KOLTORRO-693130 format. One line per field, with one value per atom (N, C-alpha, C): residue number from 1; atom name; x, y, z. Coordinates in nm, 4 decimals. Example, Ala and Ser with C-alpha at 12.3 -4.5 7.8 and 13.67 -1.06 7.14 Angstrom:
REM KOLTORRO-693130
seq	(1;1;1;2;2;2) $
atom	(N;CA;C;N;CA;C) $
x	(1.3190;1.2300;1.3200;1.2850;1.3670;1.2900) $
y	(-0.5690;-0.4500;-0.3300;-0.2250;-0.1060;0.0030) $
z	(0.7800;0.7800;0.7800;0.7080;0.7140;0.7870) $
***
This chain:
REM KOLTORRO-693130
seq	(1;1;1;2;2;2;3;3;3;4;4;4;5;5;5;6;6;6;7;7;7;8;8;8;9;9;9;10;10;10;11;11;11;12;12;12;13;13;13;14;14;14;15;15;15;16;16;16;17;17;17;18;18;18;19;19;19;20;20;20;21;21;21;22;22;22;23;23;23;24;24;24;25;25;25;26;26;26;27;27;27;28;28;28;29;29;29;30;30;30;31;31;31;32;32;32;33;33;33;34;34;34;35;35;35;36;36;36;37;37;37;38;38;38;39;39;39;40;40;40;41;41;41;42;42;42;43;43;43;44;44;44;45;45;45;46;46;46;47;47;47;48;48;48;49;49;49;50;50;50;51;51;51;52;52;52;53;53;53;54;54;54;55;55;55;56;56;56;57;57;57;58;58;58;59;59;59;60;60;60;61;61;61;62;62;62;63;63;63;64;64;64;65;65;65;66;66;66;67;67;67;68;68;68;69;69;69;70;70;70;71;71;71;72;72;72;73;73;73;74;74;74;75;75;75;76;76;76;77;77;77;78;78;78;79;79;79;80;80;80;81;81;81;82;82;82;83;83;83;84;84;84;85;85;85;86;86;86;87;87;87;88;88;88;89;89;89;90;90;90;91;91;91;92;92;92;93;93;93;94;94;94;95;95;95;96;96;96;97;97;97;98;98;98;99;99;99;100;100;100;101;101;101;102;102;102;103;103;103;104;104;104;105;105;105;106;106;106;107;107;107;108;108;108;109;109;109;110;110;110;111;111;111) $
atom	(N;CA;C;N;CA;C;N;CA;C;N;CA;C;N;CA;C;N;CA;C;N;CA;C;N;CA;C;N;CA;C;N;CA;C;N;CA;C;N;CA;C;N;CA;C;N;CA;C;N;CA;C;N;CA;C;N;CA;C;N;CA;C;N;CA;C;N;CA;C;N;CA;C;N;CA;C;N;CA;C;N;CA;C;N;CA;C;N;CA;C;N;CA;C;N;CA;C;N;CA;C;N;CA;C;N;CA;C;N;CA;C;N;CA;C;N;CA;C;N;CA;C;N;CA;C;N;CA;C;N;CA;C;N;CA;C;N;CA;C;N;CA;C;N;CA;C;N;CA;C;N;CA;C;N;CA;C;N;CA;C;N;CA;C;N;CA;C;N;CA;C;N;CA;C;N;CA;C;N;CA;C;N;CA;C;N;CA;C;N;CA;C;N;CA;C;N;CA;C;N;CA;C;N;CA;C;N;CA;C;N;CA;C;N;CA;C;N;CA;C;N;CA;C;N;CA;C;N;CA;C;N;CA;C;N;CA;C;N;CA;C;N;CA;C;N;CA;C;N;CA;C;N;CA;C;N;CA;C;N;CA;C;N;CA;C;N;CA;C;N;CA;C;N;CA;C;N;CA;C;N;CA;C;N;CA;C;N;CA;C;N;CA;C;N;CA;C;N;CA;C;N;CA;C;N;CA;C;N;CA;C;N;CA;C;N;CA;C;N;CA;C;N;CA;C;N;CA;C;N;CA;C;N;CA;C;N;CA;C;N;CA;C;N;CA;C;N;CA;C;N;CA;C;N;CA;C;N;CA;C;N;CA;C;N;CA;C;N;CA;C;N;CA;C;N;CA;C;N;CA;C;N;CA;C;N;CA;C) $
x	(0.0844;0.0036;0.0849;0.2009;0.2955;0.3438;0.3682;0.4283;0.3273;0.1942;0.0928;0.0823;0.0970;0.0909;0.2102;0.3304;0.4464;0.4307;0.3930;0.3682;0.2632;0.1636;0.0707;0.1323;0.2223;0.2943;0.4007;0.4641;0.5701;0.5030;0.3747;0.3000;0.2714;0.2159;0.1683;0.2885;0.4177;0.5214;0.5718;0.5737;0.6195;0.5217;0.3947;0.2778;0.3060;0.3356;0.3567;0.4780;0.5862;0.7064;0.7028;0.6078;0.5962;0.5044;0.4145;0.3269;0.3864;0.3548;0.4086;0.3401;0.4068;0.3397;0.2946;0.1877;0.1335;0.1690;0.2354;0.2557;0.1313;0.1090;-0.0078;0.0228;-0.0753;-0.0484;0.0018;0.0783;0.1423;0.0534;0.0418;-0.0344;0.0665;0.0492;0.1250;0.0273;0.0744;0.0105;0.0700;-0.0320;0.0161;-0.0415;0.0430;0.0120;0.0019;-0.1022;-0.1382;-0.1112;-0.0488;-0.0314;-0.1604;-0.1675;-0.2806;-0.2426;-0.1178;-0.0704;-0.1326;-0.1879;-0.2240;-0.1464;-0.0445;0.0380;0.1881;0.2507;0.3830;0.4827;0.6091;0.7029;0.7217;0.7091;0.7190;0.6108;0.4819;0.3796;0.3972;0.4337;0.4704;0.5658;0.6682;0.7906;0.7478;0.6637;0.6167;0.5230;0.4364;0.3443;0.4232;0.5214;0.6093;0.6708;0.7275;0.7858;0.7063;0.5832;0.4871;0.4149;0.3612;0.2895;0.3641;0.4805;0.5561;0.6949;0.7312;0.8608;0.9840;0.9492;1.0546;1.1559;1.2682;1.3757;1.3387;1.4030;1.3752;1.4092;1.5282;1.5683;1.4656;1.4127;1.2973;1.1862;1.1412;1.0222;1.0436;1.1595;1.1894;1.1728;1.2356;1.2222;1.0843;0.9905;0.8602;0.7919;0.8115;0.7540;0.7963;0.9149;0.9828;0.9024;0.8973;0.8369;0.6937;0.6177;0.4823;0.4693;0.5630;0.5534;0.5836;0.6912;0.7445;0.6571;0.6092;0.5384;0.3864;0.3394;0.2042;0.1642;0.2611;0.2280;0.3567;0.3364;0.4587;0.4116;0.4945;0.4576;0.5166;0.4450;0.4872;0.5368;0.4607;0.4989;0.4354;0.4991;0.4356;0.4288;0.3113;0.2808;0.1578;0.1086;-0.0185;-0.1299;-0.2521;-0.3718;-0.4294;-0.4254;-0.4728;-0.3989;-0.2615;-0.1642;-0.1714;-0.1971;-0.2146;-0.3404;-0.4377;-0.5714;-0.5620;-0.4863;-0.4663;-0.3886;-0.2859;-0.2025;-0.2919;-0.3660;-0.4529;-0.5472;-0.6137;-0.6965;-0.6168;-0.5015;-0.4321;-0.3865;-0.3414;-0.3300;-0.4520;-0.5709;-0.6777;-0.7259;-0.6794;-0.7188;-0.6060;-0.4983;-0.3926;-0.4203;-0.5055;-0.5559;-0.4838;-0.5276;-0.4800;-0.3274;-0.2756;-0.1336;-0.1441;-0.0868;-0.0948;-0.0162;0.0701;0.1574;0.0809;-0.0255;-0.1114;-0.2596;-0.2858;-0.4186;-0.5385;-0.5135;-0.6227;-0.6466;-0.5556;-0.5542;-0.6631;-0.7676;-0.8828;-0.8877;-0.7850;-0.7802;-0.6611;-0.6729;-0.5510;-0.5400;-0.4078;-0.3759;-0.4623;-0.4661;-0.5405;-0.4306;-0.4818;-0.3918;-0.4864;-0.4405;-0.5118;-0.4162;-0.4765;-0.3858;-0.4045;-0.3061;-0.3041;-0.2415;-0.2904;-0.2084;-0.0711;0.0255;0.1400;0.1402;0.1670;0.1637;0.3053) $
y	(-0.1241;-0.0030;0.1273;0.1125;0.2267;0.2655;0.1581;0.1851;0.2507;0.2138;0.2742;0.4258;0.4654;0.6131;0.6802;0.6154;0.6787;0.6913;0.5944;0.6021;0.7094;0.7387;0.8477;0.9811;0.9981;1.1054;1.1389;1.0331;1.0542;1.0918;1.0337;1.0760;1.2330;1.2694;1.4080;1.5054;1.4581;1.5465;1.5664;1.4532;1.4573;1.5372;1.5330;1.5997;1.7488;1.7884;1.9247;1.9839;1.8997;1.9520;1.9629;1.8858;1.8934;1.9994;2.0396;2.1469;2.2736;2.3332;2.4700;2.5810;2.6782;2.7911;2.8800;2.9376;3.0207;3.1588;3.2439;3.3702;3.4627;3.5697;3.6559;3.7402;3.7736;3.8542;3.9832;4.0560;4.1874;4.3026;4.4067;4.5302;4.6554;4.7387;4.8751;4.9783;5.0749;5.1902;5.3007;5.3519;5.4357;5.5892;5.6878;5.8144;5.8866;5.9737;6.0471;6.1941;6.2677;6.4076;6.4809;6.6093;6.6855;6.8336;6.8727;7.0123;7.0947;7.0333;7.1184;7.0820;7.0008;6.9722;6.9965;7.0359;7.0609;6.9416;6.9512;6.8485;6.8308;6.9301;6.9285;6.8435;6.8565;6.7835;6.6340;6.6073;6.4655;6.4017;6.4779;6.4278;6.3906;6.4967;6.4774;6.3433;6.3331;6.2156;6.0924;6.0848;5.9694;5.9287;6.0182;6.0114;5.9516;6.0226;5.9920;5.8610;5.8438;5.7217;5.6057;5.6166;5.5001;5.4792;5.5770;5.5614;5.5913;5.6448;5.6768;5.7842;5.7714;5.8730;6.0111;6.1143;6.2348;6.2080;6.1454;6.1275;6.0443;5.9412;5.8561;5.9368;6.0197;6.1043;6.2089;6.2673;6.3625;6.2859;6.1637;6.0912;6.0598;6.0255;5.9989;6.1272;6.2301;6.3702;6.3960;6.3831;6.4174;6.3344;6.2093;6.1144;6.1534;6.1757;6.2192;6.3459;6.4343;6.5670;6.5397;6.4681;6.4438;6.3397;6.2531;6.1300;6.1184;6.2056;6.2022;6.0988;6.0091;5.9025;5.8465;5.7840;5.7123;5.6065;5.4930;5.3991;5.4148;5.4247;5.4532;5.3230;5.2129;5.0843;4.9769;4.8564;4.7390;4.6397;4.5815;4.5292;4.4319;4.3601;4.2849;4.3730;4.3193;4.3992;4.4692;4.4053;4.4582;4.5714;4.5611;4.6786;4.7835;4.7618;4.8598;4.9383;4.8714;4.9348;5.0271;4.9936;5.0763;5.1960;5.1820;5.3053;5.3805;5.3319;5.4174;5.4981;5.4342;5.5103;5.6254;5.5901;5.6906;5.8128;5.7910;5.8890;5.9842;5.9102;5.9849;6.0735;6.0311;6.1001;6.2054;6.2085;6.2933;6.4377;6.4901;6.6291;6.7177;6.8472;6.9353;6.9813;7.0465;7.0980;7.2395;7.2654;7.3821;7.4943;7.4614;7.5421;7.6150;7.5493;7.5981;7.6369;7.7556;7.8071;7.7420;7.7213;7.6710;7.5155;7.4494;7.3089;7.2690;7.1831;7.1705;7.0168;6.9300;6.7927;6.7217;6.5938;6.5044;6.4811;6.4222;6.3683;6.2466;6.2008;6.0682;5.9666;5.8455;5.7234;5.6138;5.5068;5.3914;5.2651;5.1480;5.0353;4.9477;4.8941;4.8124;4.6843;4.5758;4.4467;4.4373;4.3880;4.3733;4.2621;4.2828;4.1919;4.1463) $
z	(-0.0021;0.0106;-0.0029;0.0703;0.0676;-0.0666;-0.1489;-0.2862;-0.3764;-0.3567;-0.4407;-0.4211;-0.2973;-0.2729;-0.3408;-0.3197;-0.3783;-0.5269;-0.6031;-0.7486;-0.7777;-0.7085;-0.7314;-0.7158;-0.6093;-0.5957;-0.7056;-0.7454;-0.8653;-0.9844;-1.0155;-1.1383;-1.1252;-1.0148;-0.9949;-1.0108;-0.9455;-0.9609;-1.1070;-1.1764;-1.3152;-1.3984;-1.3794;-1.4537;-1.4212;-1.2950;-1.2665;-1.3230;-1.3311;-1.3913;-1.5399;-1.6108;-1.7519;-1.7958;-1.7118;-1.7359;-1.7753;-1.8772;-1.9225;-1.8671;-1.8120;-1.7582;-1.8847;-1.8834;-1.9773;-1.9392;-2.0355;-2.0053;-2.0518;-1.9665;-1.9959;-2.1150;-2.1966;-2.3088;-2.2656;-2.3391;-2.3164;-2.3773;-2.3073;-2.3644;-2.3342;-2.4399;-2.4290;-2.3866;-2.3009;-2.2626;-2.3534;-2.4416;-2.5409;-2.5062;-2.4923;-2.4614;-2.5981;-2.6100;-2.7331;-2.7165;-2.8213;-2.8220;-2.8407;-2.7651;-2.7837;-2.7849;-2.7787;-2.7840;-2.6773;-2.5692;-2.4457;-2.3184;-2.3389;-2.2167;-2.2543;-2.1493;-2.1559;-2.1417;-2.1773;-2.1481;-1.9961;-1.9140;-1.7776;-1.7143;-1.7685;-1.7294;-1.7542;-1.8706;-1.9148;-1.8340;-1.8113;-1.7269;-1.5799;-1.5400;-1.3869;-1.3835;-1.4905;-1.4925;-1.5038;-1.5806;-1.6023;-1.4725;-1.4004;-1.2708;-1.1688;-1.1531;-1.0449;-1.0682;-1.1962;-1.2254;-1.2562;-1.3307;-1.3720;-1.3188;-1.2385;-1.1755;-1.2704;-1.3886;-1.4818;-1.4411;-1.4814;-1.4486;-1.5292;-1.4983;-1.5772;-1.7200;-1.7447;-1.8817;-1.9627;-1.8973;-1.9658;-1.9916;-1.8901;-1.8970;-2.0078;-2.0218;-2.1352;-2.2627;-2.2647;-2.3965;-2.4360;-2.3446;-2.3771;-2.4123;-2.3501;-2.3949;-2.5289;-2.5712;-2.7030;-2.7950;-2.7665;-2.8659;-2.8948;-2.7963;-2.7997;-2.8913;-2.8576;-2.9342;-3.0766;-3.1116;-3.2521;-3.3288;-3.2766;-3.3351;-3.3100;-3.2200;-3.1796;-3.0874;-3.0559;-2.9588;-2.9018;-2.7849;-2.7167;-2.6341;-2.6394;-2.5450;-2.4087;-2.3036;-2.1764;-2.0902;-2.1198;-2.0517;-2.1252;-2.1177;-2.1640;-2.0556;-2.0379;-1.9100;-1.9412;-1.8209;-1.8363;-1.8590;-1.8955;-1.9448;-1.8080;-1.6994;-1.5721;-1.5310;-1.5393;-1.4957;-1.5986;-1.7218;-1.8190;-1.8026;-1.7743;-1.7453;-1.6303;-1.5274;-1.4017;-1.4451;-1.5188;-1.5616;-1.6585;-1.7454;-1.8301;-1.7263;-1.6412;-1.5467;-1.4757;-1.4276;-1.3547;-1.4480;-1.5727;-1.6676;-1.6926;-1.7042;-1.7364;-1.6089;-1.4912;-1.3707;-1.3150;-1.4064;-1.3435;-1.3437;-1.4148;-1.4096;-1.5012;-1.5126;-1.6045;-1.5814;-1.6828;-1.6811;-1.6239;-1.5124;-1.4422;-1.5105;-1.6008;-1.6856;-1.8068;-1.8372;-1.9591;-1.9097;-1.9237;-1.8667;-1.9497;-2.0775;-2.1588;-2.1453;-2.0720;-2.0503;-1.9485;-1.9906;-1.9055;-1.8534;-1.8818;-1.8268;-1.8674;-1.8293;-1.8404;-1.9921;-2.0147;-2.1505;-2.1729;-2.2921;-2.3379;-2.3693;-2.3389;-2.3554;-2.3849;-2.4509;-2.4986;-2.4482;-2.4537;-2.4162;-2.5509;-2.5974;-2.7083;-2.6937;-2.7469;-2.7355;-2.8140;-2.7595;-2.8406;-2.9335;-3.0638;-3.1629;-3.2144) $
***
C-alpha cells in the first residue's frame, strides 16, 4: 500500500514539472499628443505614475511631441488598465491656462 501512494505522488510530480506555464498577453500603454500639455507635465506624470527617470520622462515627452504618440509601458492587461486610468485622472497641466484636463492614452495588445 505504501508503494501505491508513492507512485501516485511520482506521477503528480512529473505532471507538474511537465506542465508549461502560460505567459499573460502583453499590452502597451500608449500616450497620445494633444498640444495642450507641456514637457514638464509629461515628465512629472512619467515620474509619479511610472517611476521613470527624468531622462526617460523627457524621452517619452519628446516622442509624443514628435510622433504624436509614445509607449509608456508594456505590461499585463490589468496593470495597463490601471495605468490608463491613472493617466486619465492625472489632471490638467498647471503651466497652460487653456488646459482643461488630463492627457489621453489607450492600451493596445502587443503583436
